[in-house]
C-alpha positions in Angstrom: 3.2 5.1 17.2 5.1 3.0 14.8 3.5 2.0 11.4 4.9 -0.6 9.1 3.9 -0.3 5.4 4.7 -3.3 3.2 5.1 -2.7 -0.5 3.1 -4.5 -3.2 2.8 -8.2 -2.3 3.3 -10.2 -5.5 2.1 -13.8 -5.8 3.0 -16.8 -3.6 6.6 -15.8 -2.9 5.3 -12.4 -1.6 2.7 -14.0 0.6 5.2 -16.6 1.9 7.7 -14.0 3.1 4.9 -12.0 4.8 3.7 -15.1 6.6 7.1 -16.1 7.8 8.7 -12.8 8.5 6.0 -10.4 9.6 5.8 -11.6 13.2 9.6 -11.1 13.6 9.5 -7.7 11.9 6.6 -6.5 14.1 8.6 -7.5 17.2 12.0 -6.2 16.1 10.6 -2.8 14.9 8.1 -2.4 17.7 5.3 -2.0 15.2 1.9 -0.8 16.4 0.1 -1.1 13.0 1.1 -3.2 9.9 -0.4 -2.2 6.5 0.3 -3.8 3.1 -0.6 -3.3 -0.5 -2.1 -6.5 -1.7 -3.4 -5.9 -5.3 -0.9 -8.4 -6.8 -1.2 -11.1 -4.2 -3.2 -13.6 -6.4 -0.7 -14.9 -9.0 0.3 -11.3 -9.7 -3.1 -9.9 -10.5 -5.7 -9.0 -7.9 -6.6 -10.8 -4.7 -9.1 -13.4 -3.6 -11.1 -13.6 -0.3 -9.1 -16.5 0.8 -5.8 -14.7 0.3 -7.1 -11.6 2.0 -8.1 -13.6 5.0 -4.6 -15.3 5.0 -2.8 -12.0 5.0 -5.0 -10.5 7.7 -4.5 -13.6 9.8 -0.7 -13.2 9.4 -0.8 -9.9 11.2 -1.5 -7.3 8.6 -4.1 -4.9 10.0 -5.2 -3.3 6.8 -4.8 -4.2 3.1 -4.8 -1.5 0.4 -5.2 -1.9 -3.4 -4.8 -0.2 -6.7 -5.6 -0.7 -10.4 -5.6 -4.5 -10.2 -7.7 -4.8 -7.0 -10.8 -6.1 -8.9 -9.0 -8.5 -11.2 -10.5 -11.5 -9.4 -14.3 -11.2 -9.7 -14.9 -13.0 -6.4 -13.6 -10.0 -4.5 -16.6 -7.9 -5.6 -18.9 -9.5 -3.0 -16.2 -9.9 -0.3 -14.9 -6.3 -0.2 -18.1 -4.7 1.2 -18.1 -7.3 4.0 -14.4 -6.7 4.9 -13.7 -3.1 5.8 -10.0 -3.9 6.4 -9.6 -4.4 2.6 -9.7 -1.0 0.8 -9.5 0.1 -2.8 -8.7 3.5 -4.3 -11.1 6.1 -3.0 -11.2 8.0 -6.3 -12.9 5.2 -8.3 -16.4 5.9 -9.8 -19.4 6.1 -7.4 -21.0 2.7 -6.8 -17.8 0.7 -6.9 -17.8 -1.9 -4.1 -15.9 -1.2 -1.0 -14.3 1.9 0.5 -11.2 3.9 0.0 -10.7 4.6 3.7 -10.3 2.5 6.8 -10.4 4.0 10.2 -9.4 1.9 13.2 -7.3 1.9 16.4 -3.8 0.7 17.1 -2.9 -2.0 19.6 -2.5 0.9 22.1 -5.9 2.4 21.3 -4.7 5.3 19.1 -7.1 6.2 16.3 -5.5 6.0 12.8 -6.7 5.8 9.2 -5.5 4.5 5.9 -6.5 6.3 2.7 -5.9 4.6 -0.6 -5.9 6.8 -3.8 -4.8 6.1 -7.4 -2.9 8.3 -9.8 -4.1 9.3 -13.2 -0.9 9.8 -15.2 -0.3 6.6 -17.4 -3.1 4.9 -15.4 -6.7 4.0 -16.0 -9.3 6.7 -15.7 -10.3 7.8 -12.2 -11.4 11.0 -10.4 -8.9 13.6 -9.3 -6.7 12.1 -6.6 -5.9 15.5 -5.1 -9.5 16.6 -4.8 -10.5 13.1 -3.5 -7.8 13.4 -0.8 -9.3 16.7 0.3 -12.8 15.3 0.5 -11.7 12.2 2.5 -9.5 14.2 4.9 -12.4 16.5 5.6 -14.4 13.5 6.6 -11.7 12.1 8.8 -11.3 15.5 10.5 -14.8 15.2 12.0 -14.5 11.6 13.2 -14.5 10.5 16.8 -15.9 13.8 18.0 -12.5 14.8 19.3 -11.0 16.8 16.4 -10.8 13.8 14.2 -8.2 11.2 13.4 -4.6 12.5 13.6 -2.5 9.6 12.4 -3.3 9.2 8.6 -1.4 7.1 6.2 -1.9 7.6 2.4 -1.1 4.8 0.0 -0.8 6.6 -3.4 -0.9 4.0 -6.0 0.6 5.7 -9.1 2.9 5.3 -12.0 4.5 8.8 -12.4 7.1 9.9 -9.9 6.2 13.5 -10.6 2.6 12.9 -9.6 3.7 11.1 -6.4 6.0 13.8 -5.4 3.3 16.4 -6.1 0.9 14.5 -3.8 3.6 14.5 -1.1 4.0 18.2 -1.2 0.2 18.8 -1.5 -0.5 16.8 1.7 2.6 17.9 3.6 1.6 18.7 7.2 -1.9 17.3 6.7 -1.2 13.6 6.9 1.3 11.4 8.7 2.7 9.8 5.6 2.4 9.6 1.8 3.8 6.3 0.5 4.0 5.4 -3.1 3.1 2.0 -4.5 2.6 0.4 -8.0 6.0 0.5 -9.7 7.5 -2.4 -7.6 10.9 -0.8 -7.5 11.9 0.8 -4.2 13.2 4.4 -4.3 15.8 5.9 -2.0 14.1 9.2 -1.3 12.5 8.5 2.0 12.3 11.7 4.0 10.2 13.8 6.4 8.9 16.8 4.5 9.2 20.3 6.1 5.7 20.3 7.6 6.0 16.9 9.1 4.7 14.3 6.5 6.8 11.2 5.9 7.3 10.5 2.2 8.7 7.9 -0.2 8.1 7.7 -3.9 7.8 3.9 -4.0 8.1 1.4 -1.1 9.0 -1.3 -3.6 7.8 -4.9 -4.0 7.4 -7.8 -1.6 7.9 -10.9 -3.8 10.4 -12.6 -6.1 13.2 -10.2 -7.1 14.8 -12.6 -9.6 12.3 -11.2 -12.1 11.0 -8.2 -13.9 8.8 -6.4 -11.3 7.7 -9.8 -10.0 7.1 -11.6 -13.3 9.1 -14.3 -15.1 11.9 -12.4 -16.7 12.4 -14.5 -19.8 8.7 -14.0 -20.8 9.0 -10.2 -20.3 12.2 -9.9 -22.2 10.8 -11.9 -25.0 7.7 -9.6 -25.1 10.0 -6.6 -25.5 11.8 -8.3 -28.3 8.9 -9.6 -30.4 5.8 -7.6 -29.2 3.7 -10.8 -29.4 1.1 -11.7 -26.8 2.5 -13.7 -23.9 1.3 -15.2 -20.7 3.0 -13.5 -17.7 3.5 -15.7 -14.7 4.9 -14.8 -11.2 8.6 -15.6 -10.8 9.7 -17.8 -7.9 13.2 -17.1 -6.8 14.8 -14.5 -4.4 11.8 -13.5 -2.3 12.3 -10.2 -0.6 10.2 -7.9 1.6 10.3 -4.1 1.0 8.7 -1.9 3.5 9.0 1.3 5.5 8.6 2.0 9.2 7.1 5.4 10.1 7.5 6.7 13.6 4.6 9.2 14.3 3.6 11.5 17.1 0.2 10.2 18.0 -0.8 13.6 19.4 -0.1 15.7 16.3 -0.2 13.0 13.7 3.1 14.2 12.2 6.0 11.9 11.4 9.3 11.8 13.4 11.1 9.5 10.9 10.7 7.1 8.0 13.1 4.2 7.6 13.3 1.7 4.7 13.2 -2.0 5.6 14.6 -4.6 3.2 14.9 -8.3 4.0 15.2 -11.7 2.3 13.3 -14.9 3.2 15.3 -16.6 5.9 
């Protein structure tokens, strides 16, 4: 089973490259399931129902979120109706939506996506490590056949140390732990000793002539004068950053993880 995970989609340039390149990428990489982080898809902050529908129609099977997932208020009513859009599982009780999606690949293989959020340098949330334990225990009992084996974890976190700790904590228990949020791809993709694929950050799908997706002049000016400023999504040099994970569908463990990086054709 081959899983494509697309890093944080930022604004219109990120959505455009997904629309135009995802079909080719799925065919070229023989992808069974495509997943993407979408929390910056709407002008860099949040996502709307229309844009979620657009990305799902483009071929993304499941959309994950993070600290900006509820920035657009209209998503509050949409999320409980669309199980293929998930938010961090360790948010407070009563928050709309779910942190887990369980489905089947094109070939009928059960899989799950778990979205969790870090706590270091991030807004307050429940412990991501204990939340992972609770959600994995639930998945272990699903389908009545020993549970879901292929499990992808989107760990939306700031600190590299927290991400690495989560990788080691879940090694051998999930198929992959992929980091999102920082928008800068890391070069540490690997399969950990017990069989979990890991990367600290997948990177950003959006305009790279920017500072993490935003207009670079405004960001630089903010660092210089510390005055309030309006941040807008940049436009040039759209690129897609992703990873392809090859998993054993019987054991759920990873065989390989490969970075994918391409520009808009």
